[in-house]
C-alpha positions in Angstrom: 114.2 66.1 101.6 115.8 68.7 99.3 113.9 72.0 99.2 114.9 75.1 97.1 113.7 78.6 98.2 114.0 81.2 95.4 114.1 84.7 96.8 115.5 83.6 100.1 117.7 86.5 101.2 115.0 88.5 103.0 111.4 88.6 104.1 109.3 85.5 103.7 112.0 83.6 101.8 114.5 84.1 104.6 111.9 83.1 107.1 111.3 79.9 105.1 115.0 79.1 105.1 115.2 79.7 108.9 112.0 77.7 109.7 111.8 74.8 107.3 113.3 71.4 107.4 114.0 68.5 109.7 117.3 67.0 110.6 118.9 65.5 107.5 117.0 67.8 105.1 118.8 70.2 102.7 117.6 73.7 102.1 118.9 75.5 99.1 118.6 79.3 99.2 118.7 81.3 96.0 119.2 85.1 95.7 121.5 87.6 94.2 123.7 87.3 97.3 123.7 85.3 100.5 122.5 87.3 103.5 125.1 87.9 106.2 122.8 86.9 109.1 121.1 83.5 108.5 119.8 81.1 111.1 118.5 77.6 110.4 117.3 74.6 112.4 119.9 72.3 113.8 120.7 69.3 111.6 119.4 71.0 108.4 122.0 71.6 105.8 121.8 75.0 104.0 123.3 75.6 100.7 123.3 78.8 98.7 123.2 79.7 95.0 123.8 83.2 93.9 121.8 84.0 90.8 120.1 87.1 89.5 116.6 86.2 88.2 116.4 89.6 86.5 118.5 87.6 83.9 116.2 84.6 83.6 118.0 82.3 81.1 121.4 82.8 82.8 120.0 82.4 86.3 118.1 79.2 85.4 121.2 77.7 83.9 123.3 78.5 87.0 120.7 77.2 89.4 120.1 74.0 87.4 123.8 73.3 87.1 124.3 73.8 90.8 121.8 71.1 91.8 122.1 68.7 88.8 124.0 66.0 90.7 121.8 66.0 93.9 118.2 66.4 92.7 115.3 68.3 94.2 112.0 67.5 95.9 110.4 70.9 96.4 110.7 74.2 94.6 109.3 77.3 96.5 109.4 80.2 94.1 109.1 83.2 96.3 110.2 86.1 94.2 108.4 89.1 92.9 108.9 92.8 92.3 106.4 95.5 91.9 106.0 99.1 90.6 107.8 101.9 92.2 104.6 103.4 93.6 102.7 100.2 94.1 100.4 100.1 97.1 100.6 103.9 97.4 97.7 106.3 96.8 99.8 108.0 94.2 100.1 104.9 91.9 99.3 105.7 88.3 99.7 103.0 85.6 100.1 105.6 82.9 103.1 107.1 84.8 104.9 103.7 85.0 108.2 103.5 83.2 108.2 101.0 80.3 111.5 99.5 81.5 110.0 99.0 84.9 107.1 97.1 83.4 109.5 94.9 81.4 111.5 94.2 84.5 108.4 93.1 86.4 107.3 90.8 83.7 110.9 89.4 83.3 111.3 88.8 87.0 107.8 87.7 87.9 106.8 85.7 84.9 109.8 84.8 82.5 112.2 83.8 85.3 109.5 81.6 86.8 108.8 79.8 83.5 112.5 79.3 82.6 113.6 78.1 86.1 110.7 75.6 86.3 111.5 74.4 82.8 115.1 73.8 83.8 114.3 72.2 87.2 111.2 70.1 86.3 113.2 67.1 85.0 115.0 66.9 88.4 111.8 67.5 90.4 110.0 64.7 88.5 112.6 62.2 89.7 111.5 62.8 93.3 109.0 60.5 95.0 106.9 63.5 95.9 107.7 66.4 93.5 106.3 69.8 94.6 106.2 73.4 93.4 104.9 76.2 95.5 104.5 79.6 93.9 104.1 82.7 95.9 101.3 84.7 94.3 99.3 87.5 95.8 95.8 88.6 96.5 96.5 91.2 93.8 96.4 88.4 91.3 92.9 87.3 92.2 89.8 88.4 90.3 88.3 91.6 91.7 91.2 92.1 94.0 90.5 95.8 94.2 94.2 96.6 93.5 95.1 99.0 90.7 98.7 97.9 90.1 98.6 96.6 86.6 102.0 94.9 85.9 102.3 93.4 89.4 98.6 92.2 89.4 99.0 90.7 85.9 102.2 89.0 86.8 100.7 87.4 89.9 97.6 86.4 88.0 100.1 84.7 85.6 101.4 82.5 88.4 98.0 81.1 88.9 97.9 80.2 85.2 101.3 78.6 85.4 100.2 76.5 88.4 97.0 75.4 86.6 98.7 74.4 83.4 101.6 72.5 85.1 99.1 70.7 87.4 97.2 69.4 84.3 100.3 68.8 82.2 102.1 66.8 84.8 99.3 65.1 86.7 100.4 61.7 85.6 103.9 62.4 87.1 102.2 63.2 90.5 103.5 66.8 90.4 101.9 68.7 93.3 101.7 72.5 92.5 100.0 75.3 94.2 100.0 79.1 94.1 99.7 80.7 97.5 97.8 84.1 97.1 99.1 86.0 100.1 98.0 89.4 101.2 100.1 92.4 102.1 103.3 90.8 103.3 106.0 93.2 102.3 108.4 92.1 105.0 
């Protein structure tokens, strides 16, 4: 099986690279740079693609080109940024910088859409195509969280998952959005 983990250089993404796979599987990590310390299971091949998803169109092109010849079974999109003072009592939406809000939307929504658009033709060639999006409890109704841009971007991931599930049901695309709690690892 070939599995891509986007946002794989640290935290949950790095843990996924280190813990997933069985002998003969291929894991493809994606991040701005490859981490220096990276363990993985014996018999699992690990490849790396350096791409900056703050530049969605360029990154999607680089990633799609890198895997075009070998296909893909599973995409785990585990990337997200948040406001400077998110999850802090001092958070104030009105004080958020406009450029910061644009960066959150670009990284958390636009890059997700463009990358899935580029990779979906390859995924649909798999016997069991799967997409897993890492959402957040901040993206759930009545989450109790005040972070506007982050919450909206994670809420958008649920919409992306729902629409793709309906649009590609006949092609057996399995897609889910995991709404994890406070996991800033």
